[in-house]
C-alpha positions in Angstrom: 89.6 7.7 32.9 89.9 3.9 32.6 91.9 3.8 35.9 89.3 6.0 37.6 86.5 3.8 36.3 88.1 0.7 37.9 88.2 2.2 41.3 85.8 0.5 43.7 83.4 1.7 46.3 82.6 -0.4 49.4 79.1 -0.2 50.9 78.8 -1.6 54.4 75.4 -2.6 56.0 75.7 -2.9 59.8 72.7 -4.4 61.5 71.7 -3.5 65.0 71.6 -7.2 66.0 74.4 -9.7 66.4 74.4 -10.5 62.7 77.4 -9.9 60.6 77.7 -6.7 58.6 77.3 -6.9 54.9 79.9 -5.5 52.5 79.1 -4.5 48.9 81.9 -3.7 46.6 81.0 -1.9 43.4 83.0 0.0 40.8 82.3 3.6 39.8 81.9 2.3 36.2 79.0 0.1 37.2 77.5 2.9 39.2 77.7 5.2 36.1 76.2 2.4 34.0 73.1 2.1 36.3 72.7 5.8 36.5 72.8 6.1 32.7 70.1 3.4 32.4 67.9 5.2 34.9 68.4 8.5 33.1 67.5 6.8 29.7 64.4 5.2 31.3 63.3 8.6 32.7 63.8 10.3 29.3 61.8 7.5 27.5 59.1 7.8 30.2 59.0 11.6 29.8 58.8 11.3 26.0 55.9 8.7 26.3 54.1 10.9 28.7 54.4 14.0 26.5 53.4 12.0 23.4 50.4 10.5 25.2 49.4 14.0 26.4 49.7 15.3 22.8 47.6 12.4 21.5 44.9 13.0 24.1 44.9 16.7 23.1 44.6 15.9 19.4 41.8 13.4 20.1 40.0 16.0 22.2 40.3 18.5 19.3 39.2 15.9 16.8 36.2 15.0 19.0 35.2 18.7 19.2 35.7 19.1 15.5 33.6 16.0 14.8 30.8 17.3 17.0 30.9 20.6 15.3 30.8 18.8 11.9 27.8 16.8 12.9 26.0 19.9 14.2 26.8 21.8 10.9 25.8 18.7 8.8 22.5 18.5 10.7 21.8 22.2 10.2 22.7 21.9 6.5 20.4 18.9 6.1 17.5 20.9 7.6 18.2 23.8 5.2 18.4 21.4 2.2 15.1 19.8 3.2 13.4 23.2 3.5 14.8 24.3 0.1 13.6 21.0 -1.4 10.1 21.6 -0.1 10.1 25.2 -1.5 11.3 24.0 -4.9 8.7 21.2 -5.0 5.9 23.7 -4.1 7.2 26.2 -6.8 7.5 23.4 -9.4 3.9 22.1 -8.7 2.4 25.6 -9.0 4.3 26.3 -12.2 3.2 22.9 -13.6 -0.4 23.4 -12.6 -0.5 26.9 -14.2 1.1 25.6 -17.3 -1.5 22.9 -17.7 -4.4 25.3 -17.0 -3.2 27.6 -19.8 -3.3 24.7 -22.2 0.3 23.6 -22.1 1.5 20.1 -23.2 1.1 17.7 -20.2 4.0 15.6 -21.5 6.3 18.5 -20.7 5.3 18.4 -17.0 5.7 14.6 -16.8 9.4 15.1 -17.4 9.8 16.4 -13.9 11.4 14.1 -11.4 8.6 14.5 -8.8 10.3 12.3 -6.2 10.3 9.2 -8.3 13.1 7.0 -9.5 12.6 8.1 -13.1 15.7 10.3 -13.1 17.8 7.5 -11.6 16.6 4.9 -14.1 17.2 7.5 -16.8 20.8 7.9 -15.6 21.3 4.1 -15.4 22.4 4.2 -11.7 20.8 2.2 -8.9 19.4 4.1 -6.0 22.0 2.7 -3.6 24.8 4.5 -5.5 23.8 7.9 -4.1 22.4 9.2 -0.8 19.0 10.6 -0.4 20.4 14.1 -0.1 22.4 13.8 -3.3 19.3 12.6 -5.1 17.2 15.4 -3.7 19.8 18.0 -4.9 19.8 16.5 -8.4 16.0 16.4 -8.3 15.8 20.1 -7.3 18.3 21.1 -10.0 16.3 19.2 -12.6 12.9 20.6 -11.5 14.3 24.2 -11.3 15.6 23.9 -14.8 12.2 22.5 -16.0 10.3 25.2 -14.0 12.4 27.9 -15.8 11.5 26.4 -19.2 7.8 26.1 -18.2 7.9 29.8 -17.0 9.0 30.8 -20.5 6.3 28.8 -22.1 3.7 30.3 -19.7 4.8 33.8 -20.7 4.3 32.9 -24.4 0.9 31.3 -23.7 -0.2 34.3 -21.7 0.9 36.7 -24.4 -0.9 34.6 -27.0 -4.1 34.4 -24.9 -3.9 38.1 -24.1 -3.6 38.8 -27.9 -6.7 36.6 -28.5 -8.7 38.3 -25.8 -7.6 41.7 -27.0 -8.9 40.8 -30.5 -12.1 39.1 -29.4 -15.3 41.2 -29.6 -16.1 41.6 -26.0 -17.7 45.0 -25.2 -21.2 46.3 -25.7 -21.3 48.1 -29.1 -23.8 50.7 -27.8 -25.7 51.6 -24.6 -29.2 50.1 -24.4 -31.2 47.0 -23.7 -31.7 43.6 -25.5 -34.6 44.1 -27.8 -34.4 40.7 -29.6 -31.9 38.0 -28.6 -29.9 35.7 -30.8 -31.8 32.8 -32.2 -35.4 32.2 -33.1 -37.9 34.9 -32.3 -41.3 36.2 -33.3 -40.8 39.1 -35.7 -43.1 42.1 -35.0 -42.9 43.1 -38.6 -43.7 39.9 -40.4 -45.5 38.2 -37.5 -43.6 35.0 -38.2 -40.9 33.1 -36.4 -37.6 34.1 -37.8 -33.9 33.4 -37.1 -32.0 36.3 -35.6 -28.3 35.8 -36.4 -27.3 38.6 -34.1 -28.5 40.7 -31.2 -30.9 43.7 -31.5 -30.0 46.3 -28.9 -32.7 49.0 -28.3 -31.2 52.5 -27.8 -31.9 56.2 -28.3 -31.6 58.0 -31.6 -28.0 58.9 -32.5 -26.4 56.8 -29.7 -22.7 56.1 -30.4 -21.8 52.7 -31.9 -18.4 51.3 -30.8 -16.1 48.8 -32.5 -16.1 45.8 -30.1 -12.6 44.7 -31.2 -9.7 46.2 -33.2 -9.9 45.5 -37.0 -10.3 46.8 -40.5 -13.5 48.1 -42.2 -13.9 45.6 -45.1 -17.4 46.6 -46.1 -19.7 49.6 -45.6 -22.9 50.7 -47.3 -26.7 51.1 -47.2 -29.7 48.9 -47.9 -33.5 49.5 -47.3 -33.7 46.4 -45.1 -30.7 47.1 -42.9 -30.1 50.9 -43.2 -26.5 51.9 -43.1 -24.2 49.1 -42.1 -20.5 48.5 -41.3 -18.6 45.2 -41.4 -15.3 44.8 -39.6 -12.7 42.1 -40.0 -10.6 41.2 -36.9 -7.7 38.9 -36.2 -8.2 35.1 -35.6 -11.1 35.0 -38.1 -13.5 37.2 -36.1 -16.0 39.4 -38.0 -18.5 41.9 -36.6 -21.5 43.5 -38.4 -23.2 46.7 -37.2 -26.5 47.6 -39.1 -29.6 49.8 -38.7 -27.3 52.8 -38.4 -28.4 56.4 -38.9 -25.0 57.3 -40.3 -21.5 55.9 -40.6 -18.3 57.6 -39.3 -15.6 55.3 -40.9 -14.5 54.4 -44.4 -13.7 51.2 -46.1 -10.2 49.8 -45.4 -9.8 52.1 -42.4 -8.1 50.6 -39.3 -10.2 50.7 -36.2 -9.2 50.3 -32.6 -11.3 48.7 -29.9 -13.8 51.2 -28.5 -13.6 53.6 -31.5 -16.9 55.3 -32.5 -17.8 53.9 -36.0 -21.4 55.1 -36.4 -24.7 56.1 -34.7 -27.9 54.3 -33.9 -30.8 54.8 -36.4 -33.9 53.1 -37.8 -35.2 51.9 -41.2 -38.5 52.3 -43.0 -39.1 48.6 -42.4 -38.4 48.9 -38.6 -39.2 52.2 -37.1 -37.7 51.3 -33.6 -34.3 52.8 -32.9 -31.9 50.0 -32.3 -28.6 48.5 -33.4 -28.4 45.1 -35.0 -25.1 43.5 -34.0 -23.6 40.2 -35.3 -20.5 38.2 -34.4 -19.1 35.7 -36.9 -16.1 33.3 -36.9 -15.6 32.5 -40.5 -19.1 31.9 -41.9 -20.5 30.8 -38.5 -22.7 33.3 -36.7 -22.3 33.2 -32.9 -24.4 34.5 -30.1 -22.9 38.0 -29.3 -24.3 38.0 -25.8 -21.9 35.2 -24.9 -19.0 37.7 -25.3 -20.5 40.9 -24.0 -18.6 41.8 -20.8 -17.7 38.1 -20.3 -14.1 38.3 -21.4 -11.6 40.5 -19.5 -8.1 41.4 -20.6 
């Protein structure tokens, strides 16, 4: 091999003019060396070309992925903004209803409401988080508070419904207002007197209804009022029904709203058939007309 590598090759360059021909003597070893270098350069070039092609392909894929990410991010941002507006609307409606039902305003003020209150409460400057991050935290906080307020609203509604249900609010009998609550000129005495209730003119024997659920705590007869019934209701309410022809209930009997408790009559002192109806809270007499058909369950 060494001997063959030392063999030489002569290359002659013969010009077409009168110039001398040129002779180049080169060994096979040198030729092999140059060919090897060329092959190595070709391999390196091919590797570089393939590597560059792969990088370009990766960059293209990354560029497409980045565009898709930007598109998805933009879509998600729009959905987050829409959700944020919906939650804000829901929170404002719940808060407003809570206040209207007599809830504690300080509970509502704990909502974030787009201010920096939550951030200052957390001890973090606003630059530490993005607007989207703050909105998400705000929405989570307001949703939690809205849930709590909803529970409070249900309790308030149940309490109010119970108050309304136990408030005297229906007409005790069919008829017309004969004498209203307050001062009036009595046709019997001819003097101005104070009417602590409402006199409702009606026909003989008309049914008298309990205007709220309660218990009969007193019942009897007197020449001035005829037969009378007194009912005690929840929340301090009391109702009195007098000038009755007869009574249908007994003392300590439980009465439901709308139950027939007696019948319209008259007395020797007042020959007009009518029902005298009074509403009291504790010892204070109130105008019954203010409650008749004005309160709905």
